[in-house]
C-alpha positions in Angstrom: 108.4 122.7 79.0 108.8 121.0 75.6 109.1 117.3 75.7 112.6 117.2 74.1 113.9 119.6 76.7 112.2 117.6 79.5 114.0 114.4 78.3 117.4 116.1 78.1 116.9 117.5 81.6 115.9 114.1 82.8 119.3 112.6 81.9 121.2 115.2 83.8 119.0 115.2 86.8 118.9 111.4 87.2 122.7 111.2 87.5 122.9 113.6 90.4 119.8 113.2 92.6 120.0 109.8 94.1 118.5 109.4 97.6 120.7 108.5 100.5 121.5 104.8 100.5 120.0 103.0 103.6 119.2 99.4 104.4 115.9 98.0 103.1 113.2 97.6 105.7 115.5 98.5 108.5 115.2 101.9 110.2 118.5 103.8 109.9 120.4 105.0 112.9 121.6 108.6 113.2 125.1 107.4 112.4 124.0 105.8 109.1 122.7 108.8 107.2 122.7 112.5 107.3 119.7 114.3 108.8 116.9 114.1 106.3 115.7 117.3 104.7 113.3 118.1 101.9 114.5 118.8 98.4 114.9 122.6 99.0 116.7 122.1 102.2 114.4 124.3 104.2 112.6 121.6 106.1 114.3 119.1 108.4 112.4 115.9 109.3 112.1 114.9 112.9 114.3 111.8 112.5 116.1 109.7 110.0 114.4 106.4 110.6 114.0 105.8 106.9 112.9 102.4 105.5 113.4 101.8 101.7 111.6 98.6 100.6 112.4 97.2 97.2 109.5 94.8 96.8 105.8 94.6 97.6 106.5 92.0 100.3 109.1 94.3 101.9 106.5 97.1 102.0 104.1 94.7 103.8 106.8 93.8 106.3 107.6 97.5 106.9 103.9 98.4 107.4 103.3 95.4 109.7 106.3 96.2 111.9 105.7 99.9 112.3 103.0 101.1 114.7 103.3 104.5 113.1 104.5 105.3 109.6 104.6 108.2 107.1 105.4 107.9 103.3 108.0 110.0 101.6 108.2 110.6 97.9 111.1 112.6 96.5 110.7 115.1 99.3 109.4 118.1 97.3 106.9 118.9 100.0 107.4 122.2 101.9 105.4 121.3 104.9 105.4 118.6 107.5 102.5 116.5 106.2 104.9 113.5 105.7 106.9 114.1 108.9 106.7 111.8 112.0 108.7 111.0 115.1 108.4 107.3 114.3 109.3 105.6 110.9 109.5 107.1 107.4 109.1 104.9 104.4 110.4 105.8 100.9 109.3 104.2 97.6 112.6 105.2 95.9 113.6 101.6 95.2 110.2 100.7 93.7 111.2 102.3 90.5 110.5 100.0 87.5 108.3 100.2 84.5 106.3 97.0 84.8 104.4 96.9 81.5 103.6 99.1 78.5 100.2 98.0 77.0 100.2 99.3 73.4 96.7 97.9 72.7 95.1 99.6 75.7 97.4 102.6 75.6 98.5 102.3 79.2 101.7 101.9 81.3 102.0 100.2 84.7 104.8 101.5 86.9 106.0 101.1 90.5 105.2 104.0 92.7 108.7 105.4 93.2 109.6 105.8 89.6 110.3 109.3 88.5 108.9 111.1 85.5 112.3 111.4 83.8 112.9 107.7 84.2 109.7 106.3 82.7 109.0 109.0 80.1 112.1 108.0 78.2 110.8 104.4 78.0 107.3 105.2 76.9 108.7 107.7 74.3 110.8 104.9 72.8 107.6 102.8 72.6 105.8 105.6 70.7 103.8 107.1 73.6 103.6 110.0 76.0 101.4 111.2 78.9 99.1 114.1 78.7 100.8 116.3 81.3 104.1 116.3 83.2 105.6 117.5 86.4 107.8 120.5 86.2 110.9 118.5 87.3 111.9 115.1 86.0 113.0 113.7 89.3 109.6 114.0 91.0 108.1 110.6 91.8 104.9 109.6 90.0 103.1 108.4 93.1 104.0 111.4 95.1 103.0 113.9 92.4 99.6 112.1 92.0 98.9 111.7 95.7 99.2 115.5 96.1 97.3 116.4 93.0 100.3 118.1 91.4 98.9 120.4 88.6 101.4 120.1 85.7 100.8 122.7 83.1 98.3 123.8 80.5 94.8 125.3 81.0 93.0 122.5 79.2 95.1 119.6 80.7 93.9 117.8 83.8 96.3 117.6 86.7 98.7 114.6 86.9 96.4 112.2 88.8 93.7 112.5 86.2 95.4 109.9 83.9 95.6 107.2 86.6 93.4 104.2 85.7 94.4 101.8 88.5 96.2 102.0 91.8 97.7 99.4 94.2 98.4 100.2 97.9 99.3 98.5 101.1 96.9 99.6 103.9 97.6 99.9 107.6 96.5 96.3 108.3 99.0 95.0 105.7 96.3 94.3 103.1 97.1 94.8 99.4 94.2 96.8 97.8 93.8 97.4 94.1 91.3 99.9 92.8 90.5 100.8 89.2 88.6 103.6 87.4 86.6 101.0 85.6 85.4 98.9 88.5 85.5 101.0 91.7 84.0 104.4 90.7 83.9 106.9 93.5 86.0 104.8 95.8 88.8 104.8 93.2 88.6 108.6 92.7 88.7 109.1 96.5 91.9 107.1 96.8 93.9 108.6 93.9 94.7 111.9 95.7 95.2 110.3 99.1 98.0 112.4 100.6 99.5 109.2 101.9 96.6 108.8 104.4 95.1 105.6 103.0 98.2 103.4 102.7 101.6 103.0 100.9 101.0 103.3 97.2 103.1 100.6 95.4 101.9 100.5 91.8 100.0 102.8 89.3 98.6 102.3 85.9 98.5 105.5 83.7 96.8 106.3 80.4 99.0 107.0 77.4 98.6 109.1 74.3 100.6 108.9 71.1 104.0 110.6 71.3 104.1 114.1 69.9 
């Protein structure tokens, strides 16, 4: 998909694909929300105990208070890897661009931001990323954690442009790993399938806009 078409599609998609509104850091009851399904509607989750933290501290609280937890992105998964009979946590409210570093050609974003949201901002700053998800409302962290491929024979998949990652692990510790400092440990964590912790922040490489 050409970048101009992607950006136009983004504006349309972002006005109509908001997640269900539930209380931050409080599991919802069945009367609060509709039964959770994936994006295609062909998979129903085991419950609707959905937690939506809006800050790093709220993520830590949610992790610390949940003996069992699975992380949801924008629910484009078609299997039950993210399902649980306990609590689900969504990063939908962690959706800000935190910094665009023009000198080092990188952008730092919160995990739940969607490609259509932050691509418009980096485009205005004169930058792009090397590859894109096929849909603008896919979350960056979810796409990277599952090694979403993007497009182009010579382009690396979406997680190949991650240079740093922040996550909250099962014991509530905030762990930051970088390509520069952490070598194989970093590469092993980038495509984590949600198994290592709740990803809260990512830094991505940028290229000049085209």
